Backbone as CSV, one residue per row, in Angstrom:
resi,resn,N_x,N_y,N_z,CA_x,CA_y,CA_z,C_x,C_y,C_z
1,MET,-195.676,6.339,145.697,-194.851,6.934,144.664,-193.987,5.874,143.972
2,THR,-193.721,4.770,144.648,-192.898,3.712,144.072,-193.498,3.189,142.768
3,ASN,-194.791,2.967,142.747,-195.433,2.468,141.522,-195.322,3.489,140.397
4,ALA,-195.458,4.763,140.710,-195.347,5.803,139.695,-193.942,5.837,139.102
5,VAL,-192.924,5.657,139.953,-191.529,5.639,139.475,-191.319,4.413,138.580
6,MET,-191.802,3.268,139.006,-191.629,2.066,138.201,-192.353,2.182,136.858
7,ASP,-193.552,2.754,136.869,-194.295,2.961,135.618,-193.542,3.915,134.695
8,ARG,-192.976,4.970,135.266,-192.245,5.951,134.463,-190.988,5.323,133.870
9,LEU,-190.272,4.520,134.649,-189.075,3.846,134.128,-189.439,2.892,132.997
10,GLU,-190.552,2.187,133.151,-191.015,1.297,132.089,-191.335,2.099,130.823
11,SER,-191.916,3.293,131.003,-192.229,4.128,129.834,-190.968,4.635,129.153
12,LEU,-189.854,4.641,129.880,-188.572,5.034,129.326,-187.771,3.831,128.824
13,ALA,-188.451,2.702,128.680,-187.869,1.469,128.126,-186.859,0.815,129.062
14,TYR,-186.956,1.090,130.355,-186.124,0.378,131.326,-186.997,-0.668,132.011
15,HIS,-186.535,-1.897,132.015,-187.303,-2.976,132.611,-186.786,-3.242,134.033
16,ILE,-187.667,-3.061,134.991,-187.338,-3.198,136.409,-186.964,-4.641,136.720
17,VAL,-185.905,-4.790,137.509,-185.511,-6.093,138.026,-185.609,-6.033,139.552
18,GLY,-185.594,-7.179,140.188,-185.827,-7.276,141.634,-184.965,-6.369,142.491
19,GLU,-183.678,-6.306,142.183,-182.777,-5.520,143.033,-182.934,-4.007,142.848
20,ASP,-183.713,-3.571,141.872,-183.920,-2.145,141.638,-184.782,-1.499,142.710
21,SER,-185.636,-2.265,143.356,-186.593,-1.689,144.306,-185.908,-0.990,145.481
22,LEU,-184.782,-1.513,145.952,-184.085,-0.871,147.069,-183.531,0.481,146.648
23,LEU,-182.886,0.530,145.478,-182.347,1.811,144.986,-183.474,2.808,144.753
24,ILE,-184.573,2.366,144.193,-185.719,3.257,143.957,-186.232,3.819,145.280
25,LYS,-186.329,2.976,146.305,-186.806,3.431,147.620,-185.865,4.483,148.199
26,ILE,-184.563,4.235,148.114,-183.570,5.192,148.645,-183.651,6.514,147.892
27,LEU,-183.777,6.451,146.574,-183.851,7.679,145.785,-185.136,8.449,146.053
28,ILE,-186.244,7.755,146.240,-187.510,8.433,146.555,-187.360,9.190,147.880
29,GLU,-186.788,8.550,148.879,-186.612,9.211,150.175,-185.707,10.434,150.038
30,GLY,-184.624,10.303,149.277,-183.681,11.411,149.125,-184.293,12.596,148.376
31,VAL,-184.934,12.308,147.267,-185.546,13.374,146.471,-186.669,14.046,147.261
32,THR,-187.472,13.261,147.949,-188.557,13.833,148.752,-188.004,14.760,149.825
33,LYS,-186.964,14.323,150.524,-186.374,15.169,151.567,-185.789,16.452,150.981
34,GLU,-185.142,16.350,149.832,-184.586,17.555,149.189,-185.691,18.557,148.856
35,ILE,-186.802,18.073,148.312,-187.907,18.972,147.959,-188.495,19.592,149.220
36,LEU,-188.710,18.795,150.252,-189.284,19.310,151.499,-188.399,20.381,152.113
37,ILE,-187.089,20.153,152.104,-186.162,21.126,152.677,-186.121,22.390,151.821
38,GLU,-186.010,22.207,150.501,-185.930,23.357,149.590,-187.164,24.236,149.676
39,CYS,-188.331,23.609,149.804,-189.600,24.346,149.845,-190.020,24.731,151.258
40,ASN,-189.284,24.264,152.260,-189.597,24.519,153.663,-191.024,24.085,153.991
41,ILE,-191.328,22.826,153.634,-192.637,22.242,153.907,-192.439,20.907,154.595
42,THR,-193.508,20.352,155.153,-193.392,19.086,155.871,-194.022,17.911,155.133
43,GLU,-194.818,18.206,154.103,-195.479,17.150,153.349,-195.420,17.487,151.854
44,LEU,-195.158,16.489,151.037,-195.046,16.689,149.589,-196.440,16.846,148.981
45,PRO,-196.727,18.017,148.406,-198.060,18.209,147.795,-198.179,17.410,146.496
46,ASP,-199.413,17.081,146.154,-199.676,16.308,144.937,-199.100,16.981,143.691
47,GLU,-199.095,18.305,143.672,-198.591,19.043,142.505,-197.096,18.805,142.258
48,LEU,-196.346,18.463,143.289,-194.905,18.251,143.142,-194.536,16.782,142.919
49,LYS,-195.474,15.888,143.058,-195.156,14.461,142.919,-194.667,14.075,141.513
50,PRO,-195.266,14.596,140.430,-194.730,14.241,139.101,-193.272,14.682,138.915
51,MET,-192.934,15.863,139.453,-191.560,16.336,139.368,-190.617,15.428,140.171
52,ALA,-191.093,14.988,141.333,-190.305,14.094,142.155,-190.076,12.756,141.464
53,VAL,-191.112,12.240,140.812,-191.000,10.977,140.073,-189.957,11.102,138.976
54,ASP,-190.015,12.192,138.199,-189.034,12.384,137.134,-187.617,12.533,137.682
55,ALA,-187.475,13.230,138.815,-186.158,13.395,139.432,-185.604,12.039,139.888
56,VAL,-186.452,11.230,140.485,-186.017,9.891,140.926,-185.600,9.054,139.722
57,CYS,-186.374,9.095,138.667,-186.049,8.312,137.467,-184.736,8.759,136.846
58,GLY,-184.535,10.061,136.789,-183.284,10.581,136.243,-182.084,10.146,137.051
59,ARG,-182.193,10.224,138.364,-181.092,9.809,139.234,-180.879,8.298,139.169
60,PHE,-181.984,7.556,139.063,-181.904,6.105,138.967,-181.130,5.696,137.711
61,LEU,-181.534,6.248,136.573,-180.869,5.895,135.321,-179.425,6.374,135.304
62,ASP,-179.148,7.523,135.916,-177.780,8.018,136.006,-176.912,7.078,136.833
63,GLN,-177.433,6.609,137.962,-176.659,5.697,138.802,-176.449,4.351,138.121
64,LYS,-177.475,3.870,137.445,-177.329,2.615,136.699,-176.284,2.761,135.590
65,HIS,-176.297,3.899,134.915,-175.337,4.139,133.853,-173.922,4.255,134.416
66,SER,-173.789,4.988,135.524,-172.472,5.176,136.144,-171.863,3.856,136.612
67,SER,-172.710,2.940,137.045,-172.210,1.648,137.519,-172.197,0.592,136.411
68,LYS,-172.326,1.050,135.174,-172.244,0.180,133.984,-173.318,-0.913,133.978
69,GLN,-174.500,-0.605,134.502,-175.597,-1.558,134.527,-176.640,-1.274,133.460
70,LEU,-176.301,-0.388,132.512,-177.218,-0.097,131.411,-176.608,-0.518,130.077
71,GLU,-175.837,-1.583,130.082,-175.142,-2.019,128.883,-176.083,-2.331,127.729
72,ASP,-177.229,-2.940,127.996,-178.167,-3.330,126.940,-179.289,-2.323,126.750
73,TYR,-179.165,-1.160,127.344,-180.219,-0.144,127.286,-180.173,0.593,125.952
74,ASP,-181.334,0.833,125.372,-181.443,1.553,124.114,-181.532,3.048,124.411
75,PHE,-180.398,3.734,124.370,-180.363,5.156,124.729,-181.166,6.007,123.766
76,ALA,-181.276,5.610,122.524,-182.054,6.394,121.557,-183.509,6.442,121.972
77,THR,-184.018,5.366,122.531,-185.409,5.332,122.985,-185.615,6.281,124.162
78,ALA,-184.674,6.335,125.066,-184.836,7.119,126.281,-184.851,8.616,126.033
79,VAL,-184.152,9.084,125.020,-184.021,10.514,124.847,-184.625,11.027,123.546
80,SER,-185.276,10.193,122.783,-185.800,10.665,121.509,-187.050,11.518,121.662
81,SER,-187.989,11.127,122.534,-189.166,11.963,122.717,-189.907,11.618,123.996
82,ILE,-190.639,12.611,124.486,-191.494,12.427,125.644,-192.846,13.026,125.294
83,THR,-193.907,12.289,125.561,-195.250,12.811,125.298,-196.098,12.626,126.538
84,GLU,-196.655,13.723,127.033,-197.569,13.693,128.157,-198.760,14.557,127.814
85,GLY,-199.914,13.932,127.675,-201.113,14.674,127.309,-200.956,15.314,125.946
86,ASP,-201.162,16.639,125.878,-201.061,17.374,124.621,-199.652,17.871,124.336
87,ILE,-198.729,17.616,125.245,-197.372,18.139,125.109,-196.426,17.048,124.648
88,SER,-195.627,17.375,123.642,-194.641,16.429,123.125,-193.289,17.124,123.061
89,ILE,-192.262,16.478,123.595,-190.909,17.027,123.599,-190.000,16.033,122.917
90,SER,-189.232,16.499,121.954,-188.256,15.646,121.267,-186.868,16.212,121.481
91,TYR,-185.930,15.359,121.824,-184.545,15.783,122.007,-183.759,15.410,120.764
92,SER,-183.039,16.350,120.259,-182.226,16.109,119.066,-180.866,15.572,119.486
93,THR,-180.353,14.632,118.728,-179.008,14.122,118.985,-177.987,14.903,118.174
94,SER,-178.401,16.014,117.576,-177.484,16.788,116.749,-176.731,17.844,117.539
95,SER,-176.709,17.748,118.858,-176.008,18.738,119.681,-174.515,18.428,119.743
96,GLY,-173.901,18.293,118.588,-172.469,18.034,118.560,-172.123,16.569,118.515
97,THR,-173.086,15.712,118.681,-172.820,14.283,118.659,-173.999,13.548,118.058
98,SER,-173.721,12.465,117.396,-174.815,11.644,116.856,-174.980,10.400,117.703
99,ASN,-174.305,10.337,118.830,-174.347,9.191,119.726,-175.436,9.408,120.774
100,PRO,-176.505,8.595,120.759,-177.588,8.779,121.729,-177.120,8.652,123.182
101,GLU,-176.111,7.842,123.451,-175.625,7.704,124.819,-175.007,9.015,125.311
102,GLU,-174.301,9.728,124.446,-173.743,11.031,124.830,-174.843,12.031,125.141
103,THR,-175.921,11.992,124.354,-177.063,12.876,124.620,-177.706,12.521,125.938
104,PHE,-177.835,11.209,126.217,-178.394,10.728,127.483,-177.603,11.285,128.667
105,LYS,-176.285,11.209,128.590,-175.434,11.678,129.683,-175.493,13.197,129.848
106,ALA,-175.748,13.920,128.761,-175.798,15.375,128.809,-177.094,15.895,129.390
107,CYS,-178.156,15.113,129.355,-179.484,15.588,129.828,-179.605,15.586,131.314
């Protein structure tokens, strides 16, 4: 799952650095345990892995932002659109603010 998380972060315009791997590992373990407990299962099914990857990425970016480690990050890129297969989702920054960073924090 680590490679999937890293690929997803890259697709969100975040470039992985060496020290990120420990945080990613901790977040994967935490999210996986939360899903297993919530669903009362012992193994994460393949159908839930994409959701787990997105949850890890969201928490990763939130923690990086909270610790002021996303200073050079292009927030407009991260929240402007997501395309997977035939589905495309675009987030508008017109929800009361024109600041992409505020939209990022609200998502």
